[in-house]
Each structure stands twice: as structure tokens, then as C-alpha cells.
MARRONU-335804 format. One record per residue (C-alpha): x, z, y; residue in one letter. Coordinates in nm, 3 decimals, m for minus. Layout:
// MARRONU-335804
{X:X, Z:Z, Y:Y, residu:A} $
...
This chain:
// MARRONU-335804
{X:3.564, Z:m2.248, Y:m6.627, residu:M} $
{X:3.753, Z:m2.306, Y:m6.259, residu:K} $
{X:3.429, Z:m2.392, Y:m6.082, residu:K} $
{X:3.249, Z:m2.156, Y:m6.230, residu:L} $
{X:3.479, Z:m1.870, Y:m6.104, residu:L} $
{X:3.467, Z:m2.002, Y:m5.795, residu:T} $
{X:3.111, Z:m2.022, Y:m5.762, residu:A} $
{X:3.096, Z:m1.662, Y:m5.825, residu:K} $
{X:3.355, Z:m1.532, Y:m5.549, residu:S} $
{X:3.174, Z:m1.753, Y:m5.285, residu:L} $
{X:2.850, Z:m1.585, Y:m5.396, residu:S} $
{X:3.064, Z:m1.241, Y:m5.347, residu:F} $
{X:3.163, Z:m1.326, Y:m5.034, residu:L} $
{X:2.825, Z:m1.399, Y:m4.907, residu:M} $
{X:2.671, Z:m1.084, Y:m5.068, residu:L} $
{X:2.935, Z:m0.862, Y:m4.894, residu:L} $
{X:2.868, Z:m1.068, Y:m4.537, residu:S} $
{X:2.500, Z:m0.989, Y:m4.573, residu:L} $
{X:2.513, Z:m0.597, Y:m4.645, residu:L} $
{X:2.761, Z:m0.592, Y:m4.324, residu:G} $
{X:2.506, Z:m0.733, Y:m4.158, residu:G} $
{X:2.217, Z:m0.513, Y:m4.237, residu:K} $
{X:2.477, Z:m0.199, Y:m4.165, residu:A} $
{X:2.548, Z:m0.316, Y:m3.821, residu:E} $
{X:2.145, Z:m0.385, Y:m3.742, residu:A} $
{X:2.116, Z:m0.005, Y:m3.875, residu:A} $
{X:2.382, Z:0.131, Y:m3.638, residu:R} $
{X:2.256, Z:0.014, Y:m3.323, residu:Q} $
{X:1.832, Z:0.108, Y:m3.403, residu:R} $
{X:2.019, Z:0.451, Y:m3.550, residu:D} $
{X:2.176, Z:0.539, Y:m3.165, residu:D} $
{X:1.880, Z:0.360, Y:m2.980, residu:G} $
{X:2.055, Z:0.081, Y:m2.768, residu:Y} $
{X:2.075, Z:m0.304, Y:m2.805, residu:V} $
{X:2.308, Z:m0.510, Y:m2.652, residu:A} $
{X:2.231, Z:m0.817, Y:m2.528, residu:Q} $
{X:2.450, Z:m1.129, Y:m2.510, residu:D} $
{X:2.661, Z:m1.273, Y:m2.242, residu:A} $
{X:2.339, Z:m1.555, Y:m2.229, residu:S} $
{X:2.070, Z:m1.254, Y:m2.170, residu:C} $
{X:1.843, Z:m1.337, Y:m2.418, residu:C} $
{X:1.527, Z:m1.148, Y:m2.475, residu:R} $
{X:1.479, Z:m0.918, Y:m2.711, residu:S} $
{X:1.305, Z:m0.936, Y:m2.977, residu:S} $
{X:1.373, Z:m0.544, Y:m3.097, residu:C} $
{X:1.133, Z:m0.312, Y:m2.820, residu:Y} $
{X:1.233, Z:0.020, Y:m2.837, residu:E} $
{X:1.322, Z:0.348, Y:m2.639, residu:C} $
{X:1.703, Z:0.365, Y:m2.578, residu:G} $
{X:1.907, Z:0.353, Y:m2.359, residu:C} $
{X:1.848, Z:0.016, Y:m2.182, residu:N} $
{X:1.556, Z:0.056, Y:m1.864, residu:P} $
{X:1.413, Z:m0.296, Y:m1.920, residu:L} $
{X:1.450, Z:m0.568, Y:m2.148, residu:Y} $
{X:1.625, Z:m0.895, Y:m2.021, residu:C} $
{X:1.433, Z:m1.186, Y:m1.990, residu:G} $
{X:1.148, Z:m1.023, Y:m2.068, residu:A} $
{X:0.784, Z:m0.995, Y:m1.896, residu:W} $
{X:0.518, Z:m0.720, Y:m1.801, residu:D} $
{X:0.166, Z:m0.631, Y:m1.691, residu:V} $
{X:0.083, Z:m0.352, Y:m1.485, residu:Q} $
{X:m0.193, Z:m0.184, Y:m1.358, residu:I} $
{X:m0.168, Z:0.098, Y:m1.098, residu:Q} $
{X:m0.408, Z:0.361, Y:m0.899, residu:A} $
{X:m0.371, Z:0.634, Y:m0.691, residu:G} $
{X:m0.391, Z:0.827, Y:m0.325, residu:V} $
{X:m0.233, Z:0.624, Y:m0.003, residu:D} $
{X:m0.224, Z:0.829, Y:0.268, residu:P} $
{X:m0.269, Z:0.632, Y:0.634, residu:I} $
{X:m0.068, Z:0.770, Y:0.963, residu:L} $
{X:m0.182, Z:0.512, Y:1.287, residu:W} $
{X:0.107, Z:0.514, Y:1.497, residu:R} $
{X:0.197, Z:0.377, Y:1.870, residu:N} $
{X:m0.175, Z:0.439, Y:1.897, residu:R} $
{X:m0.268, Z:0.296, Y:2.256, residu:Q} $
{X:m0.529, Z:0.432, Y:2.496, residu:P} $
{X:m0.891, Z:0.378, Y:2.525, residu:L} $
{X:m1.080, Z:0.203, Y:2.820, residu:Y} $
{X:m1.378, Z:0.164, Y:3.019, residu:G} $
{X:m1.387, Z:m0.110, Y:3.196, residu:V} $
{X:m1.612, Z:m0.165, Y:3.524, residu:T} $
{X:m1.652, Z:m0.573, Y:3.606, residu:C} $
{X:m1.938, Z:m0.666, Y:3.782, residu:T} $
{X:m2.013, Z:m0.911, Y:4.073, residu:A} $
{X:m1.913, Z:m0.641, Y:4.286, residu:A} $
{X:m1.569, Z:m0.572, Y:4.122, residu:T} $
{X:m1.463, Z:m0.863, Y:3.966, residu:S} $
{X:m1.161, Z:m0.921, Y:4.153, residu:L} $
{X:m1.049, Z:m0.547, Y:4.164, residu:T} $
{X:m1.240, Z:m0.387, Y:3.822, residu:P} $
{X:m1.236, Z:m0.045, Y:3.753, residu:V} $
{X:m1.031, Z:0.098, Y:3.509, residu:Y} $
{X:m1.139, Z:0.438, Y:3.339, residu:T} $
{X:m0.898, Z:0.561, Y:3.137, residu:L} $
{X:m0.965, Z:0.790, Y:2.827, residu:F} $
{X:m0.788, Z:0.973, Y:2.546, residu:A} $
{X:m0.493, Z:0.783, Y:2.303, residu:Q} $
{X:m0.679, Z:0.676, Y:2.015, residu:M} $
{X:m0.755, Z:0.988, Y:1.787, residu:P} $
{X:m0.544, Z:0.969, Y:1.429, residu:K} $
{X:m0.636, Z:0.809, Y:1.130, residu:F} $
{X:m0.770, Z:1.092, Y:0.937, residu:N} $
{X:m0.996, Z:1.221, Y:1.218, residu:Q} $
{X:m1.210, Z:0.935, Y:1.126, residu:F} $
{X:m1.180, Z:0.896, Y:0.788, residu:F} $
{X:m1.124, Z:1.001, Y:0.391, residu:K} $
{X:m0.795, Z:0.944, Y:0.276, residu:I} $
{X:m0.799, Z:0.643, Y:0.172, residu:P} $
{X:m0.751, Z:0.562, Y:m0.285, residu:W} $
{X:m0.570, Z:0.186, Y:m0.415, residu:T} $
{X:m0.594, Z:0.042, Y:m0.724, residu:V} $
{X:m0.411, Z:m0.288, Y:m0.764, residu:G} $
{X:m0.172, Z:m0.393, Y:m1.076, residu:G} $
{X:0.183, Z:m0.606, Y:m1.108, residu:Q} $
{X:0.285, Z:m0.902, Y:m1.313, residu:F} $
{X:0.703, Z:m0.878, Y:m1.354, residu:G} $
{X:1.035, Z:m1.045, Y:m1.491, residu:Y} $
{X:1.348, Z:m0.883, Y:m1.604, residu:H} $
{X:1.597, Z:m1.037, Y:m1.522, residu:M} $
{X:1.827, Z:m0.787, Y:m1.665, residu:S} $
{X:1.882, Z:m0.483, Y:m1.846, residu:D} $
{X:1.817, Z:m0.300, Y:m1.507, residu:N} $
{X:1.649, Z:m0.490, Y:m1.271, residu:S} $
{X:1.339, Z:m0.662, Y:m1.173, residu:R} $
{X:1.147, Z:m0.860, Y:m0.966, residu:V} $
{X:0.763, Z:m0.838, Y:m0.971, residu:Y} $
{X:0.414, Z:m0.944, Y:m0.771, residu:V} $
{X:0.174, Z:m0.698, Y:m0.681, residu:E} $
{X:m0.167, Z:m0.740, Y:m0.560, residu:F} $
{X:m0.402, Z:m0.370, Y:m0.404, residu:D} $
{X:m0.694, Z:m0.309, Y:m0.278, residu:Y} $
{X:m0.747, Z:0.041, Y:m0.043, residu:V} $
{X:m1.019, Z:0.215, Y:0.071, residu:Q} $
{X:m1.172, Z:0.466, Y:0.294, residu:A} $
{X:m1.488, Z:0.615, Y:0.320, residu:N} $
{X:m1.588, Z:0.759, Y:0.671, residu:A} $
{X:m1.646, Z:1.128, Y:0.735, residu:K} $
{X:m2.004, Z:1.226, Y:0.688, residu:T} $
{X:m2.053, Z:1.352, Y:1.036, residu:A} $
{X:m1.977, Z:1.149, Y:1.359, residu:P} $
{X:m1.649, Z:1.249, Y:1.504, residu:Q} $
{X:m1.617, Z:1.359, Y:1.907, residu:L} $
{X:m1.293, Z:1.286, Y:2.066, residu:V} $
{X:m1.281, Z:1.494, Y:2.421, residu:S} $
{X:m1.128, Z:1.338, Y:2.716, residu:A} $
{X:m1.030, Z:1.313, Y:3.043, residu:G} $
{X:m1.134, Z:1.101, Y:3.307, residu:V} $
{X:m0.948, Z:0.919, Y:3.588, residu:I} $
{X:m1.110, Z:0.878, Y:3.862, residu:G} $
{X:m0.984, Z:0.684, Y:4.238, residu:T} $
{X:m0.982, Z:1.051, Y:4.361, residu:G} $
{X:m0.858, Z:1.400, Y:4.235, residu:P} $
{X:m1.179, Z:1.505, Y:4.078, residu:V} $
{X:m1.122, Z:1.452, Y:3.704, residu:T} $
{X:m1.423, Z:1.501, Y:3.452, residu:T} $
{X:m1.460, Z:1.571, Y:3.109, residu:T} $
{X:m1.658, Z:1.333, Y:2.858, residu:Y} $
{X:m1.667, Z:1.295, Y:2.506, residu:T} $
{X:m1.696, Z:0.999, Y:2.271, residu:T} $
{X:m1.875, Z:1.030, Y:1.953, residu:T} $
{X:m1.802, Z:0.763, Y:1.710, residu:F} $
{X:m1.957, Z:0.693, Y:1.359, residu:Q} $
{X:m1.761, Z:0.450, Y:1.163, residu:F} $
{X:m1.755, Z:0.205, Y:0.831, residu:N} $
{X:m1.528, Z:0.216, Y:0.565, residu:K} $
{X:m1.224, Z:0.109, Y:0.633, residu:Y} $
{X:m1.045, Z:m0.099, Y:0.359, residu:K} $
{X:m0.764, Z:m0.405, Y:0.292, residu:L} $
{X:m0.594, Z:m0.616, Y:0.086, residu:F} $
{X:m0.229, Z:m0.642, Y:0.032, residu:E} $
{X:m0.021, Z:m0.917, Y:m0.206, residu:A} $
{X:0.361, Z:m0.852, Y:m0.220, residu:Y} $
{X:0.666, Z:m0.990, Y:m0.371, residu:V} $
{X:0.932, Z:m0.669, Y:m0.475, residu:G} $
{X:1.251, Z:m0.612, Y:m0.700, residu:A} $
{X:1.315, Z:m0.246, Y:m0.834, residu:R} $
{X:1.666, Z:m0.160, Y:m0.998, residu:H} $
{X:1.676, Z:0.080, Y:m1.301, residu:Y} $
{X:1.882, Z:0.317, Y:m1.403, residu:F} $
{X:1.976, Z:0.357, Y:m1.732, residu:D} $
{X:1.747, Z:0.623, Y:m1.872, residu:R} $
{X:1.784, Z:0.983, Y:m1.935, residu:W} $
{X:1.778, Z:1.107, Y:m2.316, residu:C} $
{X:1.650, Z:0.790, Y:m2.440, residu:D} $
{X:1.306, Z:0.841, Y:m2.202, residu:R} $
{X:1.272, Z:0.861, Y:m1.857, residu:V} $
{X:1.484, Z:0.550, Y:m1.582, residu:S} $
{X:1.474, Z:0.677, Y:m1.217, residu:F} $
{X:1.425, Z:0.301, Y:m0.988, residu:F} $
{X:1.458, Z:0.212, Y:m0.611, residu:L} $
{X:1.297, Z:m0.131, Y:m0.499, residu:G} $
{X:1.188, Z:m0.256, Y:m0.206, residu:A} $
{X:0.905, Z:m0.541, Y:m0.099, residu:K} $
{X:0.725, Z:m0.733, Y:0.141, residu:V} $
{X:0.464, Z:m0.950, Y:0.202, residu:G} $
{X:0.062, Z:m0.954, Y:0.329, residu:L} $
{X:m0.174, Z:m0.677, Y:0.411, residu:T} $
{X:m0.549, Z:m0.816, Y:0.539, residu:H} $
{X:m0.776, Z:m0.531, Y:0.715, residu:H} $
{X:m1.085, Z:m0.595, Y:0.683, residu:K} $
{X:m1.339, Z:m0.543, Y:0.979, residu:A} $
{X:m1.422, Z:m0.226, Y:1.114, residu:L} $
{X:m1.709, Z:m0.133, Y:1.265, residu:T} $
{X:m1.862, Z:0.186, Y:1.496, residu:T} $
{X:m2.120, Z:0.330, Y:1.670, residu:S} $
{X:m2.103, Z:0.567, Y:1.985, residu:L} $
{X:m2.234, Z:0.755, Y:2.250, residu:S} $
{X:m2.051, Z:0.944, Y:2.544, residu:F} $
{X:m2.164, Z:1.304, Y:2.606, residu:V} $
{X:m2.129, Z:1.398, Y:2.929, residu:V} $
{X:m2.201, Z:1.746, Y:3.170, residu:P} $
{X:m2.574, Z:1.636, Y:3.159, residu:V} $
{X:m2.733, Z:1.503, Y:2.890, residu:P} $
{X:m2.548, Z:1.234, Y:2.661, residu:A} $
{X:m2.614, Z:0.823, Y:2.658, residu:T} $
{X:m2.824, Z:0.675, Y:2.410, residu:P} $
{X:m2.583, Z:0.566, Y:2.116, residu:P} $
{X:m2.448, Z:0.215, Y:2.132, residu:V} $
{X:m2.578, Z:0.042, Y:1.844, residu:A} $
{X:m2.325, Z:m0.042, Y:1.556, residu:V} $
{X:m2.112, Z:m0.300, Y:1.638, residu:S} $
{X:m1.745, Z:m0.439, Y:1.528, residu:T} $
{X:m1.460, Z:m0.254, Y:1.715, residu:V} $
{X:m1.140, Z:m0.376, Y:1.546, residu:Y} $
{X:m1.186, Z:m0.768, Y:1.386, residu:A} $
{X:m0.981, Z:m0.883, Y:1.040, residu:S} $
{X:m0.674, Z:m0.972, Y:1.035, residu:N} $
{X:m0.395, Z:m1.109, Y:0.816, residu:T} $
{X:m0.008, Z:m0.936, Y:0.885, residu:V} $
{X:0.289, Z:m0.873, Y:0.774, residu:V} $
{X:0.374, Z:m0.620, Y:0.628, residu:S} $
{X:0.681, Z:m0.435, Y:0.390, residu:G} $
{X:0.837, Z:m0.133, Y:0.268, residu:G} $
{X:1.049, Z:0.061, Y:m0.011, residu:A} $
{X:1.010, Z:0.261, Y:m0.304, residu:N} $
{X:1.115, Z:0.530, Y:m0.529, residu:V} $
{X:1.007, Z:0.631, Y:m0.874, residu:G} $
{X:1.061, Z:0.717, Y:m1.232, residu:F} $
{X:0.933, Z:0.524, Y:m1.618, residu:D} $
{X:0.877, Z:0.708, Y:m1.894, residu:C} $
{X:0.954, Z:0.485, Y:m2.242, residu:C} $
{X:0.676, Z:0.523, Y:m2.472, residu:F} $
{X:0.623, Z:0.358, Y:m2.807, residu:C} $
{X:0.869, Z:0.095, Y:m2.699, residu:G} $
{X:0.666, Z:m0.169, Y:m2.510, residu:N} $
{X:0.496, Z:0.078, Y:m2.302, residu:W} $
{X:0.555, Z:0.282, Y:m2.016, residu:S} $
{X:0.395, Z:0.597, Y:m1.785, residu:F} $
{X:0.502, Z:0.474, Y:m1.408, residu:V} $
{X:0.463, Z:0.678, Y:m1.132, residu:V} $
{X:0.652, Z:0.543, Y:m0.764, residu:T} $
{X:0.607, Z:0.710, Y:m0.418, residu:G} $
{X:0.621, Z:0.457, Y:m0.101, residu:E} $
{X:0.653, Z:0.367, Y:0.257, residu:I} $
{X:0.472, Z:0.088, Y:0.404, residu:V} $
{X:0.448, Z:m0.065, Y:0.751, residu:A} $
{X:0.251, Z:m0.294, Y:0.885, residu:S} $
{X:0.048, Z:m0.396, Y:1.223, residu:A} $
{X:m0.256, Z:m0.298, Y:1.261, residu:G} $
{X:m0.637, Z:m0.402, Y:1.266, residu:P} $
{X:m0.658, Z:m0.604, Y:1.612, residu:T} $
{X:m0.845, Z:m0.419, Y:1.845, residu:A} $
{X:m1.198, Z:m0.568, Y:1.990, residu:Q} $
{X:m1.357, Z:m0.569, Y:2.357, residu:N} $
{X:m1.679, Z:m0.409, Y:2.261, residu:L} $
{X:m1.922, Z:m0.502, Y:2.552, residu:L} $
{X:m2.193, Z:m0.216, Y:2.620, residu:L} $
{X:m2.539, Z:m0.184, Y:2.716, residu:P} $
{X:m2.649, Z:m0.212, Y:3.104, residu:A} $
{X:m2.825, Z:0.050, Y:3.145, residu:A} $
{X:m2.539, Z:0.260, Y:3.031, residu:L} $
{X:m2.456, Z:0.604, Y:3.173, residu:G} $
{X:m2.753, Z:0.633, Y:3.406, residu:A} $
{X:m2.718, Z:0.915, Y:3.617, residu:G} $
{X:m2.406, Z:0.991, Y:3.382, residu:T} $
{X:m2.125, Z:0.910, Y:3.562, residu:G} $
{X:m2.075, Z:0.631, Y:3.312, residu:L} $
{X:m2.327, Z:0.397, Y:3.526, residu:V} $
{X:m2.164, Z:0.023, Y:3.584, residu:G} $
{X:m1.951, Z:0.076, Y:3.284, residu:T} $
{X:m1.940, Z:m0.281, Y:3.129, residu:T} $
{X:m1.649, Z:m0.279, Y:2.875, residu:N} $
{X:m1.533, Z:m0.060, Y:2.622, residu:F} $
{X:m1.109, Z:m0.109, Y:2.472, residu:F} $
{X:m1.053, Z:0.014, Y:2.153, residu:F} $
{X:m0.711, Z:0.117, Y:2.175, residu:G} $
{X:m0.416, Z:m0.106, Y:1.988, residu:A} $
{X:m0.219, Z:0.105, Y:1.664, residu:V} $
{X:0.044, Z:0.055, Y:1.412, residu:S} $
{X:m0.010, Z:0.155, Y:1.044, residu:E} $
{X:0.257, Z:0.391, Y:0.841, residu:L} $
{X:0.084, Z:0.446, Y:0.445, residu:R} $
{X:0.198, Z:0.649, Y:0.235, residu:F} $
{X:0.063, Z:0.549, Y:m0.163, residu:P} $
{X:0.143, Z:0.755, Y:m0.440, residu:V} $
{X:0.033, Z:0.594, Y:m0.768, residu:T} $
{X:0.038, Z:0.655, Y:m1.184, residu:A} $
{X:0.091, Z:0.347, Y:m1.368, residu:A} $
{X:0.117, Z:0.223, Y:m1.710, residu:I} $
{X:0.324, Z:m0.115, Y:m1.776, residu:R} $
{X:0.337, Z:m0.278, Y:m2.102, residu:Y} $
{X:0.656, Z:m0.538, Y:m2.183, residu:S} $
{X:0.651, Z:m0.872, Y:m2.352, residu:F} $
């Protein structure tokens, strides 16, 4: 009889313990917050709550948007006369400052993705890959400039450009801090990233319009060579949770890097006959640096 009472007592205590655990779990689900333990183990419960992230979880993000580009520190365009007679003292003809990016190209668009890891409930690190493209404007773009000669006379020239598409690839590592969700749905974040930008080669055809008939167009040539440069920037945005594992993300960024590498364009020997450009053998495009302002919308899945 004594053994029977002892067994019943143990069974009753185990039942109370089980019911208490279920009540605590129900309490955690009701208030929308699941606490993490000190070891930062990944939670198996994905819910929209106060926590913006799931410590120890991974995620995949797909994004797309627009990426306006500014060319900064734009250097002048130069024409050079370097013949046998001027080999020791070549003649430099100064054209206009290199025009703005939006004078040649339409607004760039971008697509890309991220693969992230949640270091805590509020911090995330990630790697990112992007592709950016801007289509050239359909009509050739005219750039007017005063040409500075050796005398007091300044002649006005207009240079006509017709570029191909502007393309670049990017790869970054970055980190973001997420603030606790507002109304268990929206979390704002701040972040930074650093990586590499690879510019594809950029080609154009060009001709010169002067007070007499225009010169024949110069054949399509590479005027900016492909290059790979260091780039980096900062970002801000918000993450809206839905269905637990899923988030809708909007991000605004500023990214800085050097621009593509300017090339020396060798001009045809007959260029400019009777126009004042005769003898101009080379054309140098101005170097530029870049500021990009990506604005993207994305879907992120945590697992």
C-alpha cells in the first residue's frame, strides 16, 4: 500500500510539472515574445513579435530597385596634338569638364541578393551580390565647350557622344543593427557594408561639331576600361514581418567608389581637316568618382 501511494504521488507531481510547462509556453505565445537563453541557441519558433531577428538563424534575401548614380570629381576632356613636330612640346586642347552621368544614361536599375546570419535578436551580418545596369539615352548627347588655344581666340566646339549600356557588378560583406519591432511588425535598421565593384568596359562613338561642318564620326571605341575597385557605404531601412519566417524589406543606401578607368582614344589622322581640329591625334576622357544611391524592395526568408 505504501509503494502504491508513493507511485501516485510521483505521478501527480509529474502531471503538475507538465501542466505548468504548457501554461508557460502558452504565456510566451500570447504576448508574442520568445526569450532566448544565454547560449543564444536558435529558436524553433518563428513568430512576428518584439524580437526583430532569431538568434542563430540564417536568411536569404532577394532584392530589386533603382540605383541613381552621380559622377563626382569630374576631370576635363583633353585633345592632344602629338606629332613628329610637337613630340617634345605636345599641344593640349582643353574641352569641357566631363559631363554628368545622367546626361548620357537613363536611371540605372539593380537586382541582387543577400545571405545573412543572425548573431543576436538585434544584429545581423550578411554577404551581398548585385548587378547594376543603365541604358544609354537614345539620342546622341551634345557637349558644348570652349576650346582654349595658344592665343586669345576661343572657338566653341560641340562634341557628340553615343555610349553603350553602363554595367557593373558588386560584392559586399555587411552588418546591420535592428531595433525592436514596433507593434510586433515593423523593425527599423541601420547598417554599413564594404566590398568590391567591377565596372564593365564602356564604349562610345563621337564626332565634333564646329562652326564649319561636323567631323565624320569616330568609330565605336572603348573610352573607359573595365576595372575592379574598393567600394562601401551605409544603409537605413525597415523590415516588416509577416507569417513569422517572412519579411518585406525596404532599404535606402549611399555607396561610394572610384569610377571606371579613363582611356586614351587614338583619333583618325584625317580628323578635323579644315575645322581647326586638324592634327589632334589623341582624345582623353576625364576621370570620375562615383556616388550611388540604391533604393530597393526585398523579400527575406529566415530559417
